N, C-alpha and C positions, 0 to 999 in steps of 0.2 A: 785390635782392629785389623781386619783382613785387607781392607782397601785403604784409601786415603781421602782426605778432604782437600779440595782445591781452594785457593784464594786467587782470584783473577783480578788483575789490576786493570781497571777500565774507567778511571776517573778523569783522565786528561781530555782536553778540548781537541788537540790535534790542530794547532794553528796553521801548519803548512797545508792542510786540506782546504783551507779557506772556505769553510762551510759552517752553516748554523746547525748542522746535524752533528751529534757527537761522533767522534772518529770511529768508535767501535760499532756503530750502526750502519756505516757504509757497507753496501752489499758487494759480495764477491760470490760468483757462481750461484746467484739466486737467493742468498740469505746473508744477514749481517755477519761481519767477520767474527764478532763475539760468539755467535751461534756455532761457527765452525770450531772455535776453541772449546766450547762447552761439549760439543759432540765428540771431539777427540778425547777429552777428559773422561766422559761417560764410557766410551768404548775401552779406555785404558783401565777402568775399574774405580773411578771416583764414586764415593758413596754420598757426597754432598758437595755442592759448589757454592762458594761465597764470592760475590762480585762486589768489588770496591767501586762505587760510583761517585761522581762529582759533577762535572759539567754535563748538563742535560740529564740529571739523575732520574727525573720522573719518566722521561721518554725511554731511557734505557730499561728501566724496570718494567714499564708497560710493554715494551717490545719483546723482551726476553721472558717475562712472566714467571711461571712457577718452575722454570728450569733451574733457578738459583735462588739463594737468599741474598739480601743486599745490605751493605753497610755504606753509609755516606761519609766521604772525606770532604769536609766543608772547605778546607784549605789544602791546595796541592803543594805539600812541602817535601815531596820526594817519596821514593818507593818504600823506604823504611817506615816513614810516617804512615803511608797507606796501609801497610800490613799491620801496623800497631793498632789501627782502628778496629781490628777483629779481636782484640784482647778479651773483651767481655764475653765473646762467643767461644773462644778457643783457648783462653789462657789456662784453664784447668784440665785440658784434655790431654790424654796420652795417645801417642800415635804419630802418624806422618802427615805433614801438611805439604802439599805441592803448590808452589807459587807459579802462576802462569801470567802471561801478558794477553790482554784482550784484543791486541792488534796483530796477532800472529796466526792468521787463518790457514797457513800452509802446514801447520803441525800435523804429523801423523800419529795415530794412537800407538803404533809400534814403538816409536821413540820414547813416548811417555811410559809405556810398560817397561822398557829396558831401564829407563832412569829409575823408576820406583823399585824394580827388582834388584838392581845392583846396589841401590841405597840400603835396602834391607839386608841383603846378603853380606855386604861389607860391614854393616853395623855402624854406619856413619852418622854423625850428628847433623851433617849437611852434605848434600851432593849437588853439584852444579852441572847443568847441561851446557856443554861447550860446543863450539864449532870452529873449524879451520877456515878462516875467511881469506880469499884471494887478496882483498884490500880491507884491512881491519880498521881503517880510519873511522874514528867516531865511536868505536866499541870499547868497552872495558876489557882490559887484558887480564888473562888468567895467569897468575904467577905461581909456579909449582916449586916445592922444595926438592931437596936432593933425592928423596924417596918417591917422588912423583905425586905426593899429595898436594892439595891446593893450600898455598900459604896465604894468599890474598888476591883480591881483584882490584885493579887500579883503573879508574875511569880515565878515558883518553886525555881529558884536560888536565888531569893530575899526574899523568905518567911522565917519567923521564925518558930520554932518547933510547936507552936500552930497553925499557919496558914497552915503548911504542914499536919496537922491532918484533915483538911477539905476535904471532898470527893466530894463536888460540884465543878466542874471545868468549866472553860471557854472553849467553843468549837471553839472560833475564829469567830463566826458568830453573827452579830449584826444588829439591826435596829437603825438608827440615824435620827433625824430631821436635815436636811442638814445645815441650817445656824448655829445651835449650834455645829454641828460636826466640821466645819471649824474654828469656833471661838476658840474651845478648842484645835484643832490641832496646832494653832499658839502658844500655850503655852507649848507644851510638850518639854522635853529635853532628852538628851541621858545619864543622870546621873544614870546608873544602871549597873549591873554585865556584861551585854552584850555590853554596849556602843552603844545601838540602840535606835531608837525612837519608843516606844511601842504605838500601838493603844490603848492598855488597859489603858494607862494613861489618855486618854480622859474620861474614866468612873469616875475616882476619881476627875478630874477637874470639871466635871459637877455636881457630887454629892456634892463637897465642896461649890459649888455656889448655892446649894439648888434646883437644877433641879431634876426632878423625873427620877430615873434610875431603870428600872424594869428588871426582869429576868423571862424567860420561860424555864422550864426544859423539855427536850426531853424525850419521853417515853422509847426509847431504845438507850442506849449510843452508840451502835455499829454503828448507822447510821452517827455519827459525827466523826468517826475515820479518821484521816489523814493518807495518804499513804506515807511512808518515806523510805521503803525498798522493796526488791523483795519479802521477806516473807510476809509483810503486803499486797503487791499487790496480792499475791496468796490467802490470806485470804479474801480480798475484792471480788476477782473473785468468790470464792466459795459461798459467801453470795449472791451476785447479781444473779448468775446463779440459786441458789435455789429459790430465789424470783420469777424468771422468770418461772421456772418449776412449782412452786405452782400456779402461775397465770394461766398457761396453763391448769393444771389439774382442777382448779376451773371452767374453761370455757368449759370443756368437752373433753379434750385431754387425752388419755391414755398414760402414760409414765411408761413403765414396770419396769425400774430400774433407778430412778433419780440419783443415785450415779455414774452411768456410761453414763449419757446423758448430752450433752453440747449444750445449745441453747442461742444464742446471744440476746441481749436486743431488737433489732429492728425486730427480726424474728416474723412472723405471722403464726399461725397454726390454722386451722379451727377445729371445733368440730368433734368428732368421728374418728379422726385420731389416729392410734396406732404407737407409737415410740418404737422401740426395743433398747436394750442396745448397747453401743458403737456407738452412732450416734452423729454427729456434724452438727448443723444447724447454719450457719454463715451469717453475713452481713445483707443484706436486703432481705432475703429469705422469700417467701410466700408459704405455703403448704395448699392445698385445703382440703375439707372434705372427710372423709372416706378413707384416704390413709393408707398404711402400709409402714413405713419407717424404714430401718435397718433390721437386725443388721449390724454393721461395715460399716456405710454409712456416707459420708461427702458431704453436699450440701451447696454451698456458692453463695450468690447473684443471686438466681434463683427463677423462678416462676413455681410451680408444680401444675397441675390441680387436679380435684377431682378424688378420687378412684384410685390413682396411687399406684403401688407396686414397691418399689425401695429398693434393698438390696445389700450389698457388692459393693458399687458404690461410685465413686467420680464424682460429677457433679458441675460445676461452670459456672456462667454467661450464663445460658441456660434457656429454657422455654419448658414446656410440656403442652399438652392438657389433656383431661380426659381419664381415663381407660388405662393409659400407664403402661407397665411393663418393668422394667430395672433391669438387673443383673442376676446372680452374676458376679463380677469381671469386671466391666465396667467403662470406663472413658468417661464422656460426657463433651466435652471442650466448650469454649466460642463460642457464636453466633450460637449455635445449637438450632433448634426448632423442637420438636416432636409433630406431630398432634395427634388427638384423636385415641386411640386404637393401637398405635405403640408398637411393641415389640422389645426391644434390649436385646439379650440374652448374654450368658456368653462369657467373654474374647473378648470384642469389644471396639473399640475406635471410637468416632464420633466427628467431629470437623467442626464448621462453615458450618453446613449442615441443610437443611430443609428436614424432612422426612414426607411424606404425610400420610393421614389417613389410618390406618390399615396395613401399610407396616411393614415388618419384617426383622430384621437383627439378625438371631438366634445365630450365634457364630463365633468367630475367624476371625473377619474382621476389616479392617480399612477403614472408609468412611469419607473422608475429602473434604471440598469445593465442596459440591454436592447439586444439586437440585433434589429431589426424589419425584415422584408422589405418588398417592394412590395405595394400593394393590400390591406393589412391594415385591418380595421375593429375598433376597440376600443370595446366597449360601455360605457355610462355606469357609473361606480363601480368600474372595474377597478383593481386594485392589483397591482403586481409586488412581491412580498415578498422584498426583496433582502438583508436583514440578519438574521443569526442570533444576534446579540448579541456576536459576536467578529469575524466576517468578512462582507464583501460578496460576493454571488454574482450571476451574470448570468443573465438570462432570454433565450431565443431564441424569436422568433415568426417563422416562415417565411412566404414569399410567400402572399398570398391567404387567410390564416387569418382566422377570425372569432371574436372573443372576446365572449361574451354578457355582459349587464349584471351588475354586482355580483359579479364573479369575482375570485378571488385566485390569482395564479400564484406558487407558492412556489419560489423559485430555490434551487439550479440546476435549471432545467426547460426543456424544448423543446416548443413546439407546432408540429407539422409543417406542411408546405405544404398549403394548402387545408383544414386541419382546422378543426373547430368546437369551441368550449367552451361548454357549456350555461350559461345564466344561473344565477347563484347558486352556481357551483361553486368549490371550493377545490382547485386542481390541484397535486398533489405529485409526480406521475409524468409522464414524457414522454407526449405525445399523438401517435400516429403520423400521417403524412400522410393526409389525406382521412378521418380518423376523427372521431367525436364523443366528446369527453371530458365525462363527467358525474361530478361528485364532490359529492354532497349527500345528506342523509338523506331517506329516503322519507317523504312526508307522511302523517300520521295525523290524522283528525278524531275527536274524542271527543264524542259526542252528549250534550247536556244538561249539559255541564260548567259553563256560565255560571250556570244556575239553582242548581246545587249550591253554588256558591261566592259567591253573593250574601250580603252581610252583613245 
């Protein structure tokens, strides 16, 4: 087997999170922390992922979907007990099993590659990923023998004063040769301070039998940190976001103030784009080259073309062409598509609408459920009246039409190619191409009215 199979421990509730949501589904940098772990494993060469689920098992499986196979741990009796649940799937397999923790979203693929490669090169029965912790309190200590191999791992509660002085700790991440793993698991007991079946006991069992147990120390202890509280979640968020920003800046993106810019892990931004402060780019957003984004802009799950300028805007589940200008104070709602050269000016809302090439909605309008052609000008205060109380209806505005200020287009209705709608009109019937649609009461001036009505 060229790669390895992962077993990811994700059954715990995470009581310190104080949440009805399973701990591993709490989001960091735009996706559940468990997804970060699975992505790192995939990049490192995992050929299959098995996730041990327990608390919130159904929601974990639904959220992660086909990225993994699932085994339910009905009782949380410790890490050794959790891995033992995969015996029916893996017990007869030859090859390497990598055990990961579902609450370690900071893991880098490079560290897992190094762990796996050293494990195979050394010919170890088990290899532990360790870290040098500035404060090792609460962690299992890695105890080495005179030759530098791992003799055992002692949990903090079970460690004596000398063992507690060791700063090299177990990260909970291992490589095992499959047959030796399950042979040792059959021997572990729950005779410890927690009354649980520790996976760490496998290490001492193998070492006592003369099997080679190796350790690989990670370069940065921060990437192995487990998330057990909202505070730790926020700390992980900050680390992951800064990694993302650094990667983008290295690839040619200008980020004016990284401390006030928030970009999710899956976001793609092309070179020569400038991102102003207080900008959020979320989900699976893609930003083209040469754009200016922000300040105070939030874009989620959207595709933005090249050379777009977007500021003081909330846009989600939409798509734009090139050379588009949006803002300030604009809401672009789902299923909106803006063609090349479109301008959406201040205080506008656009929803479920196609806006054709070069069309303009300069200010103070609501355009919803509309099919708009190229070269259209929408006057200030225009409303597409798309909802009759029961159903939504669409408005069609053909190429080169001109809609006067303060107009209402009551759908379903079509304004033909090159037609004009007079300012202040409420259009309820189709306007033919090149026609002028006027729909307003004739003005009447009543002389002397003010004098008669003074109190």
